[in-house]
Every structure is written in C-alpha cells, then in structure tokens.
DODREN-279860 format. One record per atom (N, C-alpha, C): x, z, y; residue in one letter. Coordinates in steps of 0.001 Angstrom, whole numbers, padded with zeros to 6 digits, always signed. Each point is the difference from the previous one (the first is absolute). Example, Ala and Ser with C-alpha at 12.3 -4.5 7.8 and 13.67 -1.06 7.14 Angstrom:
BEGIN
+013190+007800-005690A;-000890+000000+001190A;+000900+000000+001200A;-000350-000720+001050S;+000820+000060+001190S;-000770+000730+001090S;
//
This chain:
BEGIN
+022920+002908+032605M;+000056+000577-001348M;-001240-000412-000797M;+000221-000504-001233L;-001109-000398-000858L;-000781+001225-000459L;-001299-000160-000318P;-000797+001129-000479P;+000634+000705-001192P;+000584-000771-000942S;+000611+000597-001182S;+001209+000851+000381S;+000786-000472+000967E;+001169+000756+000458E;-000445+001266+000716E;-001052-000116+000786N;-000551+001153+000706N;-000479+001062-000990N;-000658-000445-001059L;-000498+000916-001024L;+001145+000708-000728L;+001031-000742-000349E;+001125+000587-000721E;+000728+001034+000859E;+000033-000245+001287K;+000670+000934+000912K;-000817+001283+000169K;-001312-000139+000138L;-000872+001149+000233L;-000351+000750-001292L;+000075-000704-001127Y;-000386+000584-001296Y;+001083-000422-000998Y;+001195+000583+000112P;+001189-000493-000709P;-000052+000000-001526P;-000777+000884-000630N;-000040+000016-001468N;-001206-000741-000573N;-000732-000681+000843R;-001193-000728-000441R;+000362-001096-001002R;+001022-000785+000298K;+000399-001088-000894K;+000330+000520-001391K;+000746+001082-000083I;+000379+000581-001288I;-001238+000415-000786I;-000960+000600+000691K;-001229+000439-000661K;-000797-001189-000535K;-000106-001059+000794L;-000763-001175-000425L;+000687-000717-001157L;+001326+000001+000008E;+000740-000650-001088E;-000223+000706-001339E;-000338+001266+000039K;-000216+000767-001227K;-001384-000242-000608K;-000899-000612+000767I;-001359-000253-000495I;-000034-001382-000641I;+000000-000044-001329L;-000012-001268-000716L;-001426-000508-000147L;-000142-001295+000128R;-001321-000618-000099R;-000344-000331-001456R;-001297-000203-000244Y;-000517-000435-001302Y;+000350+000978-001126Y;-000198+001286+000263H;+000343+000993-001011H;-000867-000107-001260H;-001135-000703+000075A;-000860-000156-001183A;+000618-000942-001031A;+001008-000770+000422F;+000652-000951-000903F;+001343+000576-000443F;+000189+000134-001315D;+001238+000633-000469D;+001232-000855+000244D;-000200-001303+000144T;+001122-000893+000264T;-000354-000972+001120T;+000853-000054+000987M;-000135-000978+001077M;+001400-000514+000304M;+000238-001260-000299F;+001344-000563+000113F;+000590+000197+001396F;-000819-000242+001022Y;+000487+000056+001379Y;-000772+001073+000773Y;-000070+001176-000583R;-000793+001076+000596R;+000500+000321+001403R;-000935+000119+000918T;+000334+000299+001384T;-000331+001457+000331T;+000380+000397+001191N;-000354+001324+000500N;-000739-000160+001332N;-000476+001100+000532D;-000810-000072+001218D;+000793-000442+001225D;+001313+000182-000020W;+000804-000446+001143W;+000049-001535+000057W;+000362-000611-001135I;+000039-001467-000052I;-001388-000569+000265I;-000993+000616-000592H;-001384-000456+000172H;-000418+000056+001471H;+000333+001071+000700S;-000402+000125+001406S;+000657-001080+000856S;+001239-000352-000321L;+000669-001075+000734L;-000682-001335-000257L;-000343-000257-001259R;-000638-001281-000321R;-001384-000099+000619R;-000728+001102+000021V;-001326-000018+000627V;+000152-000287+001499V;+001029+000556+000598R;+000263-000295+001415R;+000294-001486+000193R;+000874-000577-000838W;+000337-001413+000131W;-001218-000889-000205W;-000827+000345-000984L;-001205-000780-000250L;-000974+000100+001176L;-000158+001211+000530A;-000891+000186+001145A;+000484-000817+001191A;+001293+000003+000234E;+000554-000773+001121E;-000153-001493-000223E;+000064-000432-001252E;-000229-001407-000330E;-001464-000382+000246E;-000896+000950-000222L;-001432-000254+000185L;-000451+000099+001452L;+000781+000668+000828L;-000427+000269+001377L;-000288-001257+000828L;+000805-001069-000088P;-000350-001208+000776P;-001386-000546-000343P;-000355+000049-001296V;-001337-000446-000414V;-001047+000973+000531V;+000284+001287-000115A;-000947+001019+000461A;-000253-000109+001504A;+001055-000262+000765R;-000162-000090+001468R;-000897-001158+000411R;-000055-001049-000820S;-000871-001133+000334S;-001473+000332-000222S;-000264+001076-000749H;-001373+000424-000263H;-000375+001281+000744H;+001000+000827+000277F;-000252+001294+000654F;+000915+000120+001214F;-000525-000363+001169K;+000814-000092+001214K;+000596+001338+000413K;-000667+001096-000312N;+000456+001314+000461N;+000768+000793-001053N;+000398-000649-001064I;+000713+000724-001045I;+001321+000544+000546I;+000329+001221-000367D;+001231+000651+000438D;+001060-000236-001077D;+000832-001014+000211S;+000987-000392-000997S;+001016+001107-000264S;+000425+000680+001044E;+000989+001070-000169E;-000561+001143-000837E;-001251+000339+000262R;-000610+001091-000762R;-000174-000398-001461R;-000360-001261-000231A;-000146-000479-001372A;+001320+000125-000755A;+001100-000337+000665T;+001313+000135-000622T;+000298+001454-000348T;-000308+000899+000922C;+000230+001430-000239C;-000881+000523-001134C;-001239-000453-000037L;-000910+000406-001080L;+000543-000444-001357L;+000558-001203-000045A;+000553-000513-001257A;+001139+000882-000492A;+000842+000428+000915L;+001156+000813-000378L;-000403+001359-000572L;-001079+000581+000524V;-000364+001369-000401V;-001193+000045-000947V;-000476-001143-000459H;-001293-000028-000705H;-000024+000831-001283H;+001153+000247-000620D;+000038+000795-001229D;+000683+001352+000195D;+000218+000412+001238D;+000742+001241+000237D;-000676+001235-000601D;-001325-000011-000077A;-000699+001158-000575A;+000415+000243-001440A;+000489-001034-000682E;+000421+000135-001389E;+001248+000861-000140E;+000700+000242+001100M;+001159+000892-000057M;-000431+001418-000362M;-001257+000316+000262I;-000536+001317-000325I;-000917-000045-001207I;-000885-000982-000052M;-001010-000035-001065M;+000418-000819-001219M;+001091-000764+000113G;+000418-000852-001100G;-000762-001318-000014G;+000431-000916-000844D;-000601-001329-000075D;-001301+000035-000805D;-001031-000570+000572V;-001278-000166-000711V;-000302-001487-000014V;+000029-000611-001165Q;-000154-001442-000087Q;-001414-000452+000358Q;-000054-001128+000685A;-001290-000546+000425A;-000906-000276-001192A;+000592-000459-001089G;-000788-000276-001199G;-000650+001246-000574G;+000686+001131+000125H;-000566+001257-000470H;-001157+000447+000894H;+000188-000176+001314K;-001066+000378+000935K;-001281-000782-000297K;+000163-001250-000400A;-001163-000871-000220A;-000897+000475-001128A;+000558+000793-000940I;-000810+000447-001141I;-000241+001506+000009I;+000379+000675+001072M;-000192+001447+000089M;-001462+000366+000193M;-000352+001162-000471S;-001332+000534+000256S;-000084+000384+001474S;-001196+000090+000556P;-000131+000404+001408P;+000705+001321+000301P;-000058+000936-000942R;+000635+001297+000214R;+001521-000122+000036R;+000552-000765-000929A;+001455-000181-000047A;+000498-000728+001246A;-000763-001005+000422L;+000380-000753+001197L;-000074+000881+001240L;-000991+000888+000022S;-000125+000942+001115S;+001220+000919+000066S;+000501+000405-001158N;+001190+000856-000046N;+001224-000742+000532N;+000099-001274-000345V;+001114-000816+000494V;-000063-000094+001529V;-001196-000254+000534H;-000165-000089+001454H;+000348+001326+000670H;-000424+001087-000620H;+000299+001325+000556H;+001513+000226+000039H;+000681-000364-001074N;+001453+000173-000055N;+000710-000871+001028N;-000500-001209+000195E;+000618-000903+000975E;-000199+000518+001421E;-001201+000497+000301E;-000263+000560+001321E;+000890+001216+000257E;+000172+000825-001025R;+000863+001176+000126R;+001451-000431+000234R;+000452-001008-000732A;+001369-000486+000147A;+000237-000535+001408A;-000972-000742+000529I;+000110-000548+001351I;+000089+001120+001028I;-000830+001015-000175S;+000001+001139+000921S;+001358+000714-000010S;+000553+000201-001197L;+001295+000676-000128L;+001120-000820+000635L;+000014-001293-000254L;+001039-000856+000555L;-000081-000058+001523L;-001218-000055+000516A;-000190-000053+001451A;+000515+001270+000675A;-000202+001147-000656K;+000460+001273+000560K;+001517+000140-000097K;+000546-000447-001118R;+001447+000117-000202R;+000789-000978+000862R;-000605-001154+000285H;+000724-001048+000728H;-000839-000529+001171H;-000096+000762+001060P;-000762-000445+001193P;+000815-001014+000804P;+000201-001176-000581I;+000883-001003+000602I;-000777-001211+000485I;+000654-000820+000806K;-000566-001241+000503K;+000736-001166-000644K;-000699-000768-000804V;+000584-001170-000645V;+000046-001137+001013V;+001134-000665+000068D;+000206-001074+000976D;-000105+000526+001428D;+000144+001312+000136G;+000005+000617+001321G;-001362+000249+000609G;-001082-000453-000664K;-001317+000163+000633K;-001162+000267-000952K;+000192-000176-001301Y;-001108+000195-000930Y;+000147+001336-000724Y;-000987+000849+000161D;+000016+001311-000636D;-000005-000154-001518D;+000978+000592-000653Y;+000186-000132-001448Y;-001245+000444-000775Y;-000536+001154+000343G;-001178+000502-000686G;-001203-000915+000151G;-000176-000560+001199K;-001125-000904+000236K;+000158-001300-000775K;+001240-000466-000153L;+000244-001194-000808L;-000387+000251-001458L;+000392+001155-000519L;-000329+000345-001389L;-001513+000076-000206L;-000690+000563+000972L;-001450+000123-000105L;-000666-001366+000101L;+000517-000856+000860E;-000579-001340+000175E;+000133-000830-001271E;+001168+000047-000630I;+000183-000806-001208I;-000808+000581-001158I;-000232+001292+000020Y;-000831+000633-001031Y;-001469-000412+000160Y;-000488-000004+001229Q;-001410-000307+000245Q;-000298-001497-000071Q;+000976-000837+000339K;-000129-001461-000097K;-001205-000547+000775K;-000205+000500+001200K;-001135-000457+000793K;+000374-001076+001022K;+001278-000145+000299T;+000429-000943+001027T;+000493-001306-000620T;+000052-001040+000815V;+000537-001281-000457V;+001439+000165-000454V;+000784+000756+000777E;+001415+000192-000329E;+000163+000692-001350E;-000795+001031-000250A;+000094+000738-001262A;-000436-000869-001178A;-001036-000807+000192Q;-000457-000867-001083Q;+000992-001128-000262Q;+000684-000465+001035L;+001036-001014-000179L;+001134+000564-000869L;+000389+001237+000274V;+001049+000651-000781V;-000473+000251-001429V;-001257+000375-000169S;-000549+000213-001338S;+000037-001302-000800S;-000298-001113+000668Y;+000067-001314-000641Y;+001436-000307-000425Y;+000955+000256+000893A;+001410-000238-000312A;+000461+000898-001147A;-000497+001215-000024D;+000332+000965-001053D;-000441-000530-001362D;-001241-000461-000092K;-000512-000514-001268K;+000687-001314-000371K;+000335-000801+001006L;+000674-001267-000267L;+001387+000247-000596L;+000685+001022+000486D;+001305+000335-000569D;-000157+000436-001451D;-001016+000800-000281G;-000243+000432-001373G;-000327-001169-000919G;-000785-000943+000505Y;-000378-001192-000757Y;+001246-000806-000370Y;+000868-000196+000994C;+001201-000803-000227C;+001021+000735-000868C;+000089+001317+000145E;+000861+000775-000892E;-000440-000194-001451E;-001293-000002-000214S;-000544-000154-001348S;+000267-001394-000551S;-000194-001022+000828L;+000308-001367-000418L;+001484-000145-000331L;+000829+000648+000790H;+001440-000059-000206H;+000374+000544-001377H;-000638+001087-000392E;+000260+000591-001311E;-000444-000928-001130E;-001196-000547+000122V;-000525-000864-001053V;+000839-001267-000130V;+000417-000567+001135Y;+000856-001184-000037Y;+001327+000293-000691Y;+000441+001265+000054A;+001266+000381-000638A;-000190+000386-001460A;-001240-000027-000476G;-000257+000289-001407G;-000570+001371-000286G;-000321+000770+001045N;-000616+001318-000208N;-001515-000163+000073N;-000598-000326-001127Y;-001411-000367-000021Y;-000935+001195+000137Y;+000543+001204-000065S;-000862+001171+000183S;-000591+000043+001403S;+000671-000649+000955L;-000499-000005+001377L;-001161-000982+000208L;-000425-000690-001065L;-001206-000822+000102L;-001190+000856+000411L;-000010+001263-000426R;-001071+000925+000385R;-000054+000138+001516R;+001166+000131+000598S;+000070+000162+001443S;-000439-001272+000714S;+000385-001157-000538I;-000418-001276+000597I;-001518-000123-000006I;-000629+000383-001099L;-001464-000072-000076L;-000647+000920+001025L;+000588+001191+000192F;-000529+000925+001011F;+000078-000617+001391F;+001148-000549+000363Y;+000164-000551+001348Y;-000819-001280+000193Y;-000147-000781-001056T;-000845-001196+000100T;-001429+000404+000352T;-000478+001054-000633D;-001337+000507+000299D;-000075+000529+001429D;+001058+000701+000433F;+000010+000537+001368F;-000095-001120+001023F;+000801-001043-000152F;+000021-001080+000987F;-001263-000860-000055F;-000757+000121-001062A;-001285-000697-000068A;-001067+000733+000811A;+000303+001261+000391R;-000992+000819+000704R;+000449+000440+001394R;+000973-000677+000579T;+000538+000454+001286T;-001023-000068+001139T;-001000-000867-000116D;-001044-000047+001034D;-000697+001351+000122D;-000053+000730-001116K;-000658+001314+000000K;+001003+001143+000201K;+001173-000121-000624T;+000972+001094+000084T;+000765+000003+001325T;+000194-001190+000588L;+000712-000121+001273L;-000827-000882+000948L;-001202+000448+000355P;-000942-000854+000732P;+000479-000473+001366P;+000823+000775+000681K;+000460-000400+001330K;+000911-001224-000041K;+000575-000263-001158L;+000921-001136-000124L;-000690-001282-000454L;-001294+000044-000175K;-000733-001140-000566K;+000327-001346+000651K;+000144-000070+001328P;+000337-001305+000614P;+001326-000577-000483P;+000889+000856-000482M;+001317-000462-000447M;-000022-000629-001383M;-000943+000406-000822F;+000055-000357-001408F;-000265-001477-000279F;-000514-000711+000959S;-000212-001436-000171S;+001083-000809+000711S;+001018+000680+000530D;+001079-000655+000730D;+000992-000604-000993D;+000200-001315+000092K;+000856-000710-000949K;+001425-000189+000502K;+000328+000551+001165R;+001322-000252+000585R;+001108+000805-000650R;-000341+001057-000690S;+001016+000845-000616S;-000242+000117-001495S;+001077-000081-000767A;-000109+000193-001452A;-000451+001416-000327A;+000196+000923+000944L;-000363+001398-000236L;-001481+000275+000232L;-000706-000937+000613T;-001451+000134+000138T;-000735-001004-000887T;+000632-001114-000265D;-000596-001013-000869D;+000482+000245-001433D;-000509+001073-000610L;+000487+000398-001318L;-000425-000952-001114L;-000974-000851+000274K;-000489-000918-001036K;+000569-001411+000144K;+001026-000132+000782K;+000601-001319+000214K;+000508-000605-001310K;+000372+000851-000941Y;+000513-000486-001286Y;-001042-000828-000745Y;-001288+000160+000340L;-001056-000746-000683L;+000041-001487+000337L;+000777-000361+001027Q;+000123-001419+000353Q;+000825-000761-001025Q;+000711+000729-000821E;+000766-000634-001071E;-000976-000373-001111E;-000324-001281-000092R;-001052-000466-000912R;+000474-000133-001442R;+001259-000309-000161Y;+000528-000230-001348Y;+001146+000982-000230Y;-000138+000862-000986I;+000965+001067-000229I;+001017-000432-001056I;+001273-000018+000406K;+001072-000375-000907K;+000664+001241-000595K;+000042+000042-001307F;+000650+001110-000691F;+001465+000120+000412F;+000648-001124+000241S;+001425-000007+000331S;+000299+000716+001312S;-001003+000096+000878N;+000215+000690+001275N;+000229+001497-000192N;-000352+000505-001168Y;+000118+001436-000269Y;+001108+000309-001010Y;+000818-000988-000283R;+001031+000127-001025R;+001014+001106+000317R;+000288+000189+001266S;+001048+000956+000373S;-000484+001446-000010S;-001313+000196-000169F;-000549+001349+000058F;-000130+000616-001400F;-000420+001274-000028G;-000107+000710-001265G;+001289+000700-000367G;+000960-000009+000932K;+001267+000704-000221K;+000508+000494+001352K;+000867+001007-000004P;+000467+000592+001266P;+000553-001034+000969P;-000141+000287+001274F;+000436-000922+001042F;+001514-000040+000138F;+000484-001149+000453T;+001419-000199+000293T;+000118-000514+001429T;+001227-000127+000487M;+000233-000548+001336M;-000594-001409+000117M;-000036-000725-001106R;-000546-001358+000017R;-001521+000002-000101R;-000521+000730-000978S;-001443-000068-000256S;-000828+000618+001125S;+000571+000944+000746I;-000769+000635+001072I;-000350-000996+001100I;+000720-001126+000041K;-000227-001012+001040K;-000952-001101-000439K;-000382+000014-001267L;-000898-001040-000506L;-001450+000307+000388L;-000786-001025+000350P;-001398+000242+000377P;-000820+000495-001183P;-001006+000808+000302S;-000816+000609-001054S;-001352-000667-000187S;-000375-000899+000882Q;-001331-000615+000042Q;-001022+000882+000701Q;+000410+001195+000444F;-000884+000884+000762F;+000611+000193+001390F;-000460-000744+001007P;+000632+000017+001323P;+000123+001376+000643P;-001012+000872-000172F;+000075+001313+000645F;+001101+000857-000628F;+000190-000133-001300Y;+001059+000748-000680Y;+001373-000548+000390Y;+000114-001329+000106D;+001269-000600+000432D;+000355+000457+001413D;-001018+000082+000864R;+000248+000443+001363R;+000455+001460+000016R;-000589+000817-000849W;+000383+001411-000122W;+001464+000131-000390W;+000452-000820-000948R;+001401+000039-000420R;+000918-000400+001155R;-000375-001048+000720K;+000845-000461+001107K;+000088+001055+001107K;-001122+000640+000290I;-000001+001057+001014I;+000898+001152-000435I;-000099+000377-001271T;+000822+001095-000518T;+001488-000312+000130T;+000375-001230-000305I;+001412-000404+000072I;+000449-000190+001447I;-000827-000687+000798N;+000388-000281+001389N;+000073+001262+000852N;-000963+000906-000183R;-000034+001218+000822R;+000855+001114-000601R;+000101+000025-001329G;+000731+001075-000657G;+001457-000298-000277G;+000402-001264+000203G;+001388-000362-000242G;+000399+000234-001449G;+001230+000434-000190R;+000490+000225-001363R;-000805+001086-000709R;-000392+001049+000735Q;-000805+001068-000592Q;-001320-000551-000516Q;-000612-000874+000784G;-001262-000613-000413G;+000167-000878-001219G;+001088-000792-000014L;+000267-000869-001147L;+000235+000816-001258L;+000807+001052+000109M;+000305+000825-001166M;-001252+000690-000546M;-000929+000357+000891A;-001246+000630-000446A;-000814-000950-000874A;+000201-001302+000192L;-000758-000997-000750L;+000665-000435-001297L;+001313+000141-000114I;+000680-000561-001169I;+000760+001011-000853I;+000242+001211+000491V;+000730+000988-000794V;-000992+000783-000857V;+000048-000228-001304Q;-000933+000674-000908Q;+000431+001442-000190Q;-000936+000925+000204R;+000296+001432-000038R;-000520+000683-001260R;-001010-000576-000625E;-000593+000609-001193E;-000163-001068-001071E;+000003+000438-001246F;-000083-000926-001126F;-001034+000502-000999F;-000915-000857-000380G;-001057+000399-000921G;+000482+000089-001436G;-000723+000788-000790K;+000301+000126-001428K;-001100-000721-000780K;+000377-001045-000685W;-000979-000806-000730W;-000221+000568-001394W;
//
C-alpha cells in the first residue's frame, strides 16, 4: 500500500479538508488556482524526482520518510488555515511568533486526534513536527520541493497572462538565491547539474533570446501550448512531472482555467 493510500484509509476525510484549502489567497485572481491536496501530491512527486540526486550526496537519507513528509507537509493548515510564505517573510517578530504558536498548536491537535502510522511505520505527529522544524535532510528536501512547486505555479500563471503573479516569482527568486542559508543541509545538492530541478539557472545558457520563442505565451494554455518548451528547464520538468504522475487530473490542473480577471 502506498503512503497516500495508507493515509486516506486511516484519515478518510483528510483529502476533502485539504481540497477546501485554496492556495494564493492574497491574489484575487489565479487562473489555475490549486488547493493543498493537489499541492501535496506535486510536492511528493517533486521530492521523489529529487531523491536520486539527494541519495548521491546523502547516503543515509530515508527516502520513504521524505515521501511521507511531502504528503503531510501542509496538514497543519487544516486547522490554522493557509499562511503564505511571502507574508511570513515580511511579518513582525511578534506576528511570526503567533504563526509559529498556531502551527505548533495545530500539530499537537492533529497528533492527538489521529495517532496513526503513515506507511505503517512513521508516527503522524512526529512527521508533522519534523516538517515544521526543518532540521533534517529529509525535511529540508521537502521544503525545497514545496517552494519549487510554488515557483513553478507562479511561472505557470504568468506564462498564461496573469501578470499579478510576478510578485510571487520575485519572492521565490529571492528565496532560491538564499537556499545555502535557508536550507543549509542541502548545500551539496545545489551545485548538482544532473537535474533540471537543482540546476535552476540552466536557462542562462541560452545566450541569444528570441522573442518568437515566447509567442505562444501570454494567453491561457491549450492542449497544444502546454507541450511547447518555455525556455526554463525546471519549469518544463515540473509540467511533465505533473502530467506524467497526475495523468488526466494533472493535465486538467494545468490547462483548465478556473478564474478570470477583470481588466
């Protein structure tokens, strides 16, 4: 039984709760707005894509635990609600302390309500605490995958013509410029060029930028345009993972426009 199947069996209404938590609430319009359920699946897929690279740098990494951490990394939001990373970055120390207090309380409540074993061996409450504290290689790997999904979601919106998400792109660009400090345990991975998901600056190898390469963007995606390269390898890889791992559901999440802006 897969960890996700195990979780759904032991915590049957979890999926419904996560689906109700919409992401990017600070933006009044998001063409392809996701929820915490879809996001948790994508973070899992990204983490699993990163694991072969991680294993070459960290021999003792627990791949199964990393997968479980990815699945539950936002579960505390079922109680405390979504708090955007961009908002946390500009909070006062007091406000940020309140957020941490609420998250710790949410973790404690969830652990008491659901004393379950994810994947048959990982204590649910301990997983929630580990991803909150982000002290282990596995937790930092999931945190990296989490931010990478947010980065690509934002690029996806801008490519479709929702330029308000440029704010989010700038936030994530700044975050990935500081990963040596924010995710120090992963530092050996950040110079690894074998994966588009770690070599985020590979696009800089394109010396001459052709305007025509971007002709298909600036408007909502179609079955055809979703397959065209974007010139950003990590974002292209994110789309392929979403489609390959998510099947039709993954494809529809990328091309079915759910919200429309008012100009």
